SERO-4910 file (N, C-alpha, C, O; in steps of 0.05 Angstrom, whole numbers):
BEGIN
 pado doro    nc1    nc2    nc3   cac1   cac2   cac3    cc1    cc2    cc3    oc1    oc2    oc3
  Met    A     18    -18     -2     -2      2      3     20     25      1     43     22      8
  Lys    A      9     47    -10     25     69    -16     21     83     13      1     86     26
  Ala    A     48     91     18     47    107     41     33    136     34     25    142     12
  Gln    A     33    151     57     21    176     57     45    197     54     41    221     48
  Gly    A     68    188     58     96    205     49     98    214     82     80    215     99
  Phe    A    130    222     83    137    238    108    135    269    100    143    283     81
  Asp    A    121    275    127    118    303    125    140    322    137    137    337    157
  Ile    A    165    321    120    191    333    134    180    361    144    183    366    168
  Glu    A    168    378    131    166    405    142    150    409    163    153    430    175
  Ala    A    132    391    170    115    396    195    133    382    216    135    393    238
  Thr    A    147    356    213    168    344    233    192    368    240    202    369    262
  Arg    A    200    385    220    223    398    226    210    416    245    218    419    268
  Arg    A    191    428    235    177    456    249    174    452    275    180    471    291
  Ile    A    165    428    284    154    415    311    184    410    328    189    418    350
  Ala    A    200    396    313    228    395    328    239    412    338    247    409    361
  Ala    A    243    436    323    252    464    321    239    472    349    255    478    366
  Ala    A    217    474    354    201    487    373    200    471    400    199    481    422
  Gln    A    202    443    394    201    439    422    227    416    430    228    398    448
  Gly    A    245    424    412    275    405    420    271    374    408    291    363    400
  Ala    A    254    365    407    251    340    396    222    334    390    204    347    401
  Val    A    217    310    369    186    302    364    195    270    360    215    260    348
  Ala    A    170    257    375    173    232    360    148    225    343    125    233    346
  Arg    A    159    207    323    136    199    300    135    176    302    156    162    300
  Ile    A    110    165    306     96    143    306     82    130    274     61    140    265
  Leu    A     93    111    262     93    102    234     79     75    232     94     55    235
  Ile    A     54     71    228     45     42    222     60     34    199     58     45    177
  Thr    A     76     12    204     92     -3    187     82    -33    168     89    -43    147
  Gly    A     63    -41    187     46    -65    179     17    -65    190     11    -56    212
  Ala    A      0    -76    174    -28    -85    180    -37   -106    166    -36   -110    142
  Arg    A    -48   -124    190    -64   -148    178    -92   -153    191    -95   -154    216
  Gly    A   -110   -155    173   -133   -164    185   -150   -131    188   -145   -110    176
  Ser    A   -165   -135    204   -183   -109    214   -168    -91    238   -165    -98    261
  Val    A   -161    -67    227   -143    -50    239   -151    -19    233   -160    -12    211
  Pro    A   -148     -3    253   -160     21    252   -148     37    228   -163     51    214
  Arg    A   -124     34    224   -115     54    204    -92     34    182    -85     11    189
  Glu    A    -86     43    163    -66     22    144    -40     29    150    -36     48    165
  Ala    A    -21     14    139      7     22    133     10     47    123     -6     56    107
  Gly    A     28     60    131     41     89    121     26    109    137     31    132    131
  Thr    A      8    106    158     -7    119    169     18    133    189     37    118    195
  Ser    A     19    156    197     38    162    219     21    191    233      2    204    225
  Met    A     33    192    252     33    221    275     50    233    287     69    220    279
  Leu    A     56    246    299     73    263    312     68    265    339     44    267    347
  Val    A     92    265    359     86    266    386    101    283    399    125    280    395
  Trp    A     94    303    416    116    313    434    106    320    466     83    314    475
  Ala    A    123    331    479    117    332    507     87    335    516     74    320    531
  Asp    A     79    358    505     49    364    513     35    367    492     15    382    493
  Gly    A     40    355    469     20    360    446     23    332    426     40    315    430
  Gln    A      4    330    406      7    314    389     -5    323    359    -18    344    358
  Asp    A     -2    311    338    -14    318    310    -19    292    292     -2    276    285
  Gly    A    -43    290    286    -51    265    268    -61    247    289    -64    250    313
  Thr    A    -64    225    273    -74    197    294    -64    176    277    -58    181    253
  Ile    A    -62    152    288    -62    132    281    -88    111    286    -84     86    284
  Gly    A   -109    120    290   -134    110    292   -153    110    317   -176    102    318
  Gly    A   -133    126    343   -148    126    362   -147     97    381   -135     76    376
  Gly    A   -164    104    406   -168     75    417   -139     74    439   -124     93    445
  Thr    A   -138     46    447   -115     39    467    -90     36    452    -68     36    462
  Leu    A    -97     32    424    -63     27    407    -57     57    409    -36     64    420
  Glu    A    -72     73    399    -60     99    399    -52    113    427    -33    129    429
  Trp    A    -66    106    449    -61    117    475    -34     99    482    -17    113    492
  Glu    A    -27     77    479     -3     64    490     15     75    472     33     87    483
  Ala    A     15     73    445     38     84    424     44    114    432     68    120    431
  Val    A     29    132    439     30    164    446     49    162    474     66    179    480
  Ala    A     41    140    490     55    143    521     81    135    510    100    149    519
  Glu    A     91    111    490    119     99    489    132    122    474    156    125    477
  Ala    A    117    138    458    128    159    443    141    186    463    163    198    462
  Arg    A    123    190    475    131    208    496    154    202    515    169    220    523
  Ala    A    156    176    522    175    166    539    204    159    522    226    157    532
  Leu    A    198    158    499    224    160    483    241    184    477    265    186    472
  Leu    A    219    205    481    234    227    478    256    238    496    272    255    489
  Thr    A    255    229    520    280    231    538    291    212    542    303    214    564
  Ser    A    295    188    530    302    162    527    335    162    510    335    176    490
  Pro    A    356    150    516    379    148    503    372    130    476    389    128    458
  Val    A    350    119    476    340    100    452    335    121    429    331    144    436
  Arg    A    335    115    406    328    132    381    306    124    373    291    141    366
  Phe    A    298    100    372    268     84    357    268     61    373    285     54    388
  Met    A    246     48    367    232     29    381    210     17    355    202     32    337
  Arg    A    204     -9    358    188    -25    342    168    -41    356    176    -52    377
  Arg    A    145    -43    349    130    -60    368    113    -72    343    111    -61    321
  Thr    A    102   -100    352     79   -114    339     59   -115    357     64   -120    381
  Val    A     33   -111    349     14   -111    373    -12   -126    357    -17   -117    334
  Pro    A    -27   -147    369    -45   -159    361    -70   -144    379    -70   -142    403
  Leu    A    -88   -136    363   -108   -110    379   -125   -125    395   -132   -114    415
  Gly    A   -136   -150    391   -158   -164    405   -144   -169    435   -150   -158    457
  Pro    A   -124   -189    429   -113   -203    450    -97   -184    477   -101   -185    501
  Ala    A    -76   -166    459    -65   -143    468    -76   -123    486    -71   -117    510
  Leu    A    -95   -115    469   -107    -88    478   -139    -88    477   -151    -66    479
  Gly    A   -150   -109    474   -179   -115    484   -194    -96    465   -215    -86    473
  Gln    A   -185    -89    440   -202    -73    422   -213    -95    405   -204   -118    403
  Cys    A   -233    -86    393   -257   -100    381   -244   -111    354   -250   -134    346
  Cys    A   -227    -94    340   -206   -100    316   -201   -131    322   -195   -141    344
  Gly    A   -203   -143    300   -190   -167    305   -161   -174    291   -153   -197    287
  Gly    A   -149   -150    285   -123   -149    262    -96   -147    282    -96   -152    306
  Ser    A    -77   -141    268    -48   -137    283    -30   -118    266    -28   -119    242
  Val    A    -16    -98    286     -8    -77    272     20    -75    279     23    -74    304
  Asp    A     44    -73    264     66    -62    270     75    -30    269     68    -16    249
  Tyr    A     88    -22    286     95      7    285    119     11    298    129     -3    316
  Leu    A    131     35    286    156     44    286    151     69    304    131     84    300
  Ile    A    172     75    326    166     97    334    196    112    337    214    103    352
  Glu    A    199    136    320    230    147    317    232    174    338    210    183    342
  Arg    A    247    183    347    255    211    355    270    225    333    283    212    317
  Phe    A    269    249    331    283    269    308    286    296    325    269    308    338
  Glu    A    308    301    321    315    331    326    310    346    297    305    333    276
  Ala    A    311    378    299    312    385    277    337    388    259    336    399    237
  Ala    A    362    377    271    384    379    259    385    350    239    399    348    218
  Asp    A    368    332    250    370    306    239    350    308    204    352    290    187
  Leu    A    332    332    202    323    334    183    327    352    159    314    353    139
  Asp    A    346    366    166    361    390    144    365    384    118    359    401    102
  Thr    A    376    362    110    383    353     86    371    326     71    383    310     57
  Ala    A    340    327     79    330    298     76    329    298     43    326    321     34
  Pro    A    330    281     27    323    286      1    297    275    -10    282    266      8
  Ala    A    286    272    -36    261    263    -40    252    238    -31    229    234    -25
  Ala    A    275    220    -29    266    192    -15    285    191     13    310    192     15
  Phe    A    270    189     28    284    197     57    288    171     69    269    158     77
  Ala    A    310    162     70    325    132     81    342    142    105    357    161    105
  Arg    A    336    125    122    356    124    147    356     98    159    338     81    157
  Arg    A    381     95    172    394     67    182    381     66    210    385     85    226
  Leu    A    359     36    221    355     34    245    375     21    264    385     30    284
  Asp    A    380     -5    251    398    -20    269    407    -38    242    421    -57    250
  Gly    A    404    -37    224    420    -54    199    446    -46    196    456    -31    213
  Pro    A    459    -53    175    486    -51    166    490    -25    154    473    -14    140
  Lys    A    516    -12    159    522     18    150    520     23    121    515     45    111
  Ala    A    524      0    108    520      3     79    488     -4     76    473    -21     87
  Met    A    485     17     55    453     18     46    446    -14     35    462    -18     17
  Pro    A    435    -29     37    422    -55     26    410    -49     -2    392    -32     -5
  Phe    A    421    -64    -21    403    -65    -45    384    -60    -48    380    -44    -66
  Ala    A    359    -72    -31    330    -68    -36    325    -43    -27    307    -32    -38
  Val    A    338    -30     -8    336     -2     -1    340     18    -23    324     35    -31
  Arg    A    365     13    -31    372     28    -58    349     32    -84    342     51    -98
  Lys    A    342      6    -81    322      2   -104    296     17   -100    284     30   -118
  Ala    A    288     15    -72    268     32    -64    270     61    -68    251     76    -74
  Gln    A    293     69    -65    301    100    -64    298    105    -91    285    126    -95
  Gln    A    306     91   -114    307     96   -134    278     91   -149    274    105   -169
  Asp    A    262     75   -143    229     77   -147    216     97   -137    199    108   -151
  Ile    A    220    106   -112    210    126   -104    212    155   -119    194    171   -122
  Arg    A    238    157   -125    250    182   -138    234    187   -166    227    209   -175
  Gln    A    229    157   -179    213    161   -200    185    163   -198    172    167   -218
  Gly    A    174    162   -175    146    162   -170    128    142   -166    103    144   -163
  Ser    A    144    118   -164    126     97   -166    126     73   -146    116     51   -150
  Gly    A    143     84   -119    145     67    -94    137     76    -70    132    100    -66
  Ala    A    135     61    -54    120     63    -28    144     67     -8    166     75    -15
  Phe    A    138     60     19    157     55     38    167     31     41    154     10     37
  Val    A    192     32     48    204      3     55    214      2     82    225     22     92
  Leu    A    212    -21     98    225    -28    123    236    -52    119    223    -73    120
  Glu    A    267    -51    113    273    -77    110    306    -75    120    318    -53    122
  Asp    A    318    -99    125    346   -100    135    356    -85    157    381    -86    161
  Gly    A    339    -68    175    341    -46    190    347    -17    183    357      3    194
  Trp    A    336    -23    162    337      7    138    303     20    140    284      4    142
  Ile    A    301     41    140    274     49    131    269     70    109    279     91    116
  Ile    A    259     72     91    259     93     70    227     97     63    210     81     60
  Glu    A    226    129     59    200    138     56    200    158     35    220    172     32
  Pro    A    174    161     16    176    184     -1    165    212     18    150    209     37
  Leu    A    173    234     11    168    254     28    140    263     18    134    261     -6
  Ala    A    124    274     37     97    278     28     99    303     12    115    321     18
  Pro    A     81    305    -11     82    331    -25     80    356     -9     68    358     12
  Ala    A     94    379    -24     97    399     -8     70    415      0     52    416    -17
  Arg    A     67    429     24     42    440     26     40    468     11     59    480      1
  Thr    A     14    474     11      2    496    -11      1    516     12    -10    512     34
  Pro    A     16    546      2     12    567     25    -18    577     24    -32    580      4
  Leu    A    -23    580     46    -54    592     48    -53    615     65    -52    611     89
  Trp    A    -53    636     55    -58    662     74    -89    665     80   -106    662     62
  Leu    A    -95    670    100   -123    673    115   -126    694    129   -113    695    149
  Tyr    A   -146    717    122   -148    737    130   -179    743    146   -201    748    136
  Gly    A   -171    742    173   -191    748    195   -193    719    210   -195    696    201
  Ala    A   -191    728    238   -193    705    257   -220    708    273   -218    708    297
  Gly    A   -245    710    261   -269    717    275   -278    685    276   -264    665    274
  His    A   -306    686    278   -317    655    274   -317    639    254   -321    615    259
  Val    A   -312    646    227   -303    631    208   -277    624    199   -270    604    186
  Gly    A   -263    644    208   -229    643    209   -227    621    227   -225    600    215
  Arg    A   -227    618    251   -232    599    267   -241    568    266   -231    548    278
  Ala    A   -260    571    251   -272    544    235   -253    534    215   -242    512    215
  Val    A   -251    551    198   -231    544    179   -206    532    185   -195    514    173
  Val    A   -199    543    204   -169    532    215   -172    514    229   -152    500    232
  Gly    A   -196    505    242   -203    477    253   -205    454    230   -192    434    233
  Val    A   -218    457    209   -229    443    195   -199    435    176   -195    412    169
  Phe    A   -185    452    172   -155    453    154   -128    437    172   -105    433    163
  Ala    A   -139    433    196   -117    430    212    -94    399    201    -70    396    204
  Asp    A   -115    381    187    -98    360    177    -94    361    145    -84    341    135
  Leu    A   -100    380    133   -100    383    107    -71    392    100    -53    397    116
  Pro    A    -67    395     70    -38    398     64    -34    428     59    -21    436     40
  Phe    A    -42    439     74    -37    475     66    -19    483     91    -20    472    113
  Asp    A     -2    502     85     16    519    104      2    545    106      5    563     90
  Ile    A    -15    546    131    -29    567    142    -18    595    145      3    593    157
  Thr    A    -22    614    141    -12    637    153    -38    653    159    -52    662    140
  Trp    A    -46    657    186    -69    672    196    -64    698    199    -45    704    214
  Val    A    -78    718    187    -72    750    190    -95    765    205   -119    761    199
  Asp    A    -90    779    221   -111    793    235   -102    819    246    -78    822    245
  Asp    A   -116    838    257   -107    869    265   -110    863    293    -98    881    307
  Ala    A   -121    846    307   -129    846    338   -117    824    350   -127    803    341
  Pro    A    -98    820    366    -85    798    378   -109    783    396   -107    759    403
  Glu    A   -131    799    404   -151    782    420   -168    768    403   -188    757    411
  Arg    A   -161    769    377   -182    754    360   -173    725    357   -187    705    354
  Phe    A   -141    727    360   -132    698    355   -142    677    382   -145    687    405
  Pro    A   -147    651    377   -148    637    406   -119    634    416    -97    638    405
  Glu    A   -127    627    438    -96    621    461   -100    591    470   -120    585    483
  Pro    A    -85    577    465    -61    580    439    -69    581    413    -91    573    405
  Val    A    -52    592    399    -54    589    369    -51    561    364    -36    549    379
  Pro    A    -64    544    342    -62    525    337    -31    516    324    -19    531    307
  Gln    A    -18    489    333      6    485    322      6    485    296     28    493    287
  His    A    -11    480    278     -7    483    247    -12    507    231    -15    508    206
  Val    A    -11    531    250    -14    559    240      8    576    248     21    574    269
  Ser    A     10    595    227     27    618    237      9    638    235     -4    645    216
  Ala    A      9    652    264     -6    672    267     12    701    261     34    705    271
  Leu    A     -1    721    244     10    746    236     -8    769    240    -27    777    227
  Leu    A      4    779    265    -16    809    274     -4    834    259     19    843    263
  Ala    A    -22    843    241    -15    865    226    -36    888    226    -60    884    222
  Ala    A    -25    910    231    -42    938    240    -57    937    213    -81    935    216
  Asn    A    -48    938    188    -64    936    166    -59    912    154    -37    910    143
  Pro    A    -77    890    153    -74    867    144    -69    868    114    -54    850    105
  Ala    A    -78    888     97    -75    887     68    -44    898     63    -35    895     40
  Glu    A    -29    908     82      1    911     80     11    882     82     33    879     72
  Ala    A      3    864     90     15    838     93     13    820     70     26    799     68
  Val    A     -8    830     50     -1    806     25     23    814     14     33    795      2
  Gln    A     38    836     14     62    836     -5     84    816      3    105    812     -9
  His    A     77    806     26     96    782     41     95    754     30    113    738     29
  Ala    A     69    750     21     58    720     14     69    713    -11     68    729    -30
  Pro    A     82    686    -13     90    679    -37     74    679    -61     50    679    -60
  Ala    A     89    679    -83     70    683   -109     53    659   -110     33    663   -124
  Asp    A     54    636    -99     39    614   -104     20    607    -86      9    585    -82
  Ala    A     14    635    -70     -8    628    -43    -32    627    -54    -39    639    -75
  Ile    A    -49    611    -35    -77    623    -37    -85    646    -16    -71    649      4
  His    A   -105    660    -22   -110    677     -5   -147    680      1   -164    682    -17
  Ile    A   -150    680     22   -175    673     32   -187    697     50   -175    699     72
  Val    A   -207    716     45   -208    737     51   -235    737     67   -253    730     53
  Leu    A   -242    742     97   -261    733    112   -259    753    138   -263    745    161
  Thr    A   -253    780    132   -247    795    154   -282    809    166   -304    801    158
  Tyr    A   -280    827    182   -303    839    200   -312    858    186   -333    869    191
  Ser    A   -295    866    161   -306    889    151   -300    892    116   -278    887    104
  His    A   -321    898    107   -320    900     77   -306    919     65   -299    915     41
  Thr    A   -299    942     76   -277    961     66   -247    947     67   -231    949     48
  Leu    A   -240    929     94   -214    914     94   -211    893     72   -189    886     61
  Asp    A   -243    881     66   -245    860     49   -232    870     21   -214    860      8
  Leu    A   -247    891     17   -242    902    -12   -207    909    -15   -195    903    -35
  Glu    A   -198    919      5   -173    931      0   -152    909      1   -130    914     -7
  Leu    A   -158    882     11   -147    860     14   -147    848    -19   -127    840    -32
  Cys    A   -172    848    -28   -173    834    -55   -157    852    -71   -137    845    -85
  His    A   -166    878    -67   -143    897    -87   -117    892    -88   -105    887   -109
  Gln    A   -103    892    -58    -75    886    -63    -69    860    -74    -53    858    -92
  Val    A    -82    838    -66    -76    811    -82    -79    811   -110    -64    797   -124
  Leu    A    -99    828   -120   -102    831   -151    -77    840   -164    -71    834   -187
  Leu    A    -63    854   -148    -38    874   -154    -11    854   -163      9    862   -174
  Arg    A    -15    831   -156     -1    819   -155      0    783   -161    -20    770   -156
  Pro    A     21    773   -170     15    742   -173      2    725   -145     10    732   -122
  Ala    A    -15    706   -148    -27    685   -126    -42    668   -145    -52    673   -167
  Ala    A    -40    647   -131    -51    623   -143    -85    626   -140   -100    617   -158
  His    A    -93    637   -121   -122    638   -119   -128    657   -101   -112    662    -83
  Leu    A   -152    669   -103   -164    686    -88   -195    680    -83   -211    676   -101
  Gly    A   -202    679    -54   -233    671    -48   -239    694    -26   -223    702     -9
  Leu    A   -264    703    -28   -276    719    -15   -302    714     -3   -321    710    -19
  Ile    A   -307    712     27   -330    700     36   -350    726     31   -343    749     37
  Gly    A   -377    719     18   -400    734     15   -420    721     -4   -417    698    -12
  Ser    A   -440    739    -10   -458    735    -28   -463    745    -56   -455    768    -60
  Asp    A   -474    733    -75   -473    745    -98   -472    772   -106   -459    783   -124
  Thr    A   -495    786    -80   -489    813    -84   -469    823    -76   -465    845    -86
  Lys    A   -449    812    -57   -426    826    -51   -402    821    -70   -380    832    -69
  Ala    A   -410    803    -88   -386    792   -107   -392    817   -129   -376    833   -137
  Ala    A   -419    816   -135   -423    842   -155   -408    868   -150   -391    878   -164
  Arg    A   -419    879   -127   -413    902   -117   -376    906   -116   -365    925   -126
  Phe    A   -363    886   -104   -337    882   -103   -326    885   -134   -307    899   -141
  Arg    A   -339    871   -150   -324    869   -180   -324    900   -192   -306    914   -202
  Thr    A   -350    906   -188   -355    940   -199   -328    961   -188   -312    973   -201
  Arg    A   -332    958   -153   -304    975   -139   -277    965   -152   -257    980   -154
  Leu    A   -278    934   -161   -244    936   -164   -241    946   -196   -219    952   -206
  Ala    A   -265    947   -209   -260    954   -239   -253    989   -234   -236   1001   -247
  Ala    A   -268   1002   -213   -259   1032   -212   -235   1035   -203   -221   1054   -210
  Leu    A   -226   1015   -184   -194   1016   -179   -172   1015   -197   -149   1021   -191
  Gly    A   -182   1004   -228   -170    997   -245   -160    971   -250   -139    965   -262
  His    A   -177    957   -242   -172    927   -254   -186    915   -273   -211    913   -272
  Asp    A   -169    905   -296   -187    895   -315   -200    875   -318   -190    858   -304
  Pro    A   -223    865   -332   -237    843   -332   -228    822   -327   -241    809   -311
  Ala    A   -200    810   -341   -188    788   -334   -175    785   -306   -170    762   -297
  Thr    A   -170    806   -293   -156    804   -270   -182    804   -251   -185    788   -234
  Ile    A   -196    821   -255   -226    811   -232   -239    790   -233   -254    783   -215
  Ala    A   -234    772   -259   -244    745   -257   -229    725   -234   -240    704   -226
  Arg    A   -208    734   -226   -189    714   -213   -205    716   -185   -197    699   -168
  Leu    A   -224    731   -177   -239    734   -154   -257    715   -150   -274    714   -169
  Asn    A   -261    698   -131   -277    677   -128   -295    681   -106   -286    676    -83
  Cys    A   -321    690   -109   -337    695    -88   -365    684    -96   -369    686   -121
  Pro    A   -385    674    -82   -377    665    -55   -356    642    -56   -349    631    -77
  Ile    A   -345    635    -26   -328    608    -34   -345    590    -20   -366    594     -7
  Gly    A   -330    565    -27   -344    544    -11   -367    534    -26   -369    541    -50
  Asp    A   -388    516    -12   -407    509    -23   -432    516     -8   -436    505     14
  Arg    A   -449    533    -19   -472    546     -5   -496    528     -1   -514    536     14
  Ser    A   -496    506    -13   -514    486     -2   -512    471     22   -529    455     28
  Leu    A   -490    476     37   -481    464     62   -492    482     84   -495    476    108
  Gly    A   -498    509     71   -504    524     99   -491    551    106   -470    557     93
  Lys    A   -498    566    122   -482    589    125   -469    589    144   -454    608    149
  Glu    A   -473    565    164   -457    565    195   -430    560    188   -425    544    170
  Pro    A   -405    577    205   -382    576    194   -371    548    190   -355    544    172
  Gly    A   -380    524    210   -372    502    206   -373    493    171   -356    485    155
  Ser    A   -403    497    170   -407    488    141   -387    502    114   -375    491     95
  Ile    A   -389    535    121   -368    549    103   -344    532    102   -337    520     82
  Ala    A   -331    531    126   -306    515    126   -307    487    105   -294    480     85
  Ile    A   -324    476    118   -323    446    103   -321    449     68   -307    436     53
  Gly    A   -341    468     62   -346    472     37   -314    481     20   -302    471      2
  Leu    A   -308    504     36   -278    516     31   -262    492     25   -252    489      3
  Ala    A   -259    473     45   -238    453     45   -241    440     14   -224    440     -4
  Ala    A   -265    431     14   -267    417    -15   -260    423    -40   -251    410    -58
  Glu    A   -269    453    -36   -256    471    -57   -233    469    -62   -225    457    -82
  Leu    A   -216    483    -42   -184    482    -45   -172    458    -45   -148    456    -51
  Leu    A   -188    435    -39   -165    405    -44   -174    400    -72   -159    386    -85
  Gln    A   -200    409    -85   -198    406   -117   -179    422   -132   -167    413   -152
  Leu    A   -176    447   -120   -161    464   -138   -130    455   -138   -114    461   -156
  Arg    A   -124    440   -116    -95    435   -107    -93    411   -128    -71    411   -140
  Lys    A   -110    393   -135   -104    373   -147   -109    380   -180   -108    361   -196
  Met    A   -113    400   -188   -119    402   -216    -89    410   -230    -73    426   -223
  Thr    A    -89    391   -251    -68    385   -269    -59    424   -276    -74    442   -281
  Gly    A    -33    423   -272    -34    450   -281    -31    472   -256    -28    496   -259
  Gly    A    -33    462   -237    -43    484   -216    -64    490   -208    -81    472   -211
  Leu    A    -73    516   -195    -97    523   -186   -106    537   -206    -91    549   -221
  Thr    A   -131    538   -209   -149    558   -224   -175    570   -212   -184    563   -190
  Gln    A   -185    586   -226   -205    602   -216   -233    589   -226   -235    577   -247
  Lys    A   -254    594   -208   -283    594   -221   -288    609   -238   -272    628   -240
  Ser    A   -308    608   -255   -319    631   -272   -323    652   -256   -326    648   -231
  Ala    A   -324    673   -267   -333    700   -253   -361    696   -254   -376    713   -244
***
């Protein structure tokens, strides 16, 4: 089964912030099990990210991972029959690997991340072959002869989210496990939750529209602030420069008014057509959670499109 890939950016970020992070990887699964081989999660002293399926299996694996963070041992492997050992209703068996990483361990990982556990110092032929397959786009992870090699997870898409109100918070919650690198912009510190979620970088800006210039050219911009005036200025600034996608919360009426105002600001029809409003799937409802779920589905589809992100028809 194809692995989900090693999310080296998230692992490096958490390791740098926490000093070390433990990663739990399902390396084998037989019978009825909560999650398939290739599933992973990250664990640190007072937090965790992802899941290997919950229940007693995850609870015990997380406890082992936290113990590993302060142990001289760098990794550990387990085989657990879920019914007899843990009393879970699943009838299968799971193999998992726990590794401890510091940020320096992740500085120069190539497209196929190979590392030695307890095998020979020279990389075995099977691992070299797996490395070649992964680089050619056809390989899954391999655990063999005391070595492990995994493909790296696809790079996360930069997502700049403007507004930390009810909808912004719902979006951040829904996007927690999605492949987006979120920069969350607002002009009031009290709007951000305490603490700010681990998967988000909060950016406090006296004028959020001025923050647009710092976004990468391939960023998605989603505008959902408390102010139509600020929303308009944000859209104006995004349309002045390269961007992968621009989404604006609102109605068809708001979209029409904004297009008229953007034209008055000097934007031509082709540029204005880059504005996507309303965002998400209106059939799901207008509640913050419903908007967030619709937006997640929309952006995941855009991310998958061949040739990059494209805009909806104006």
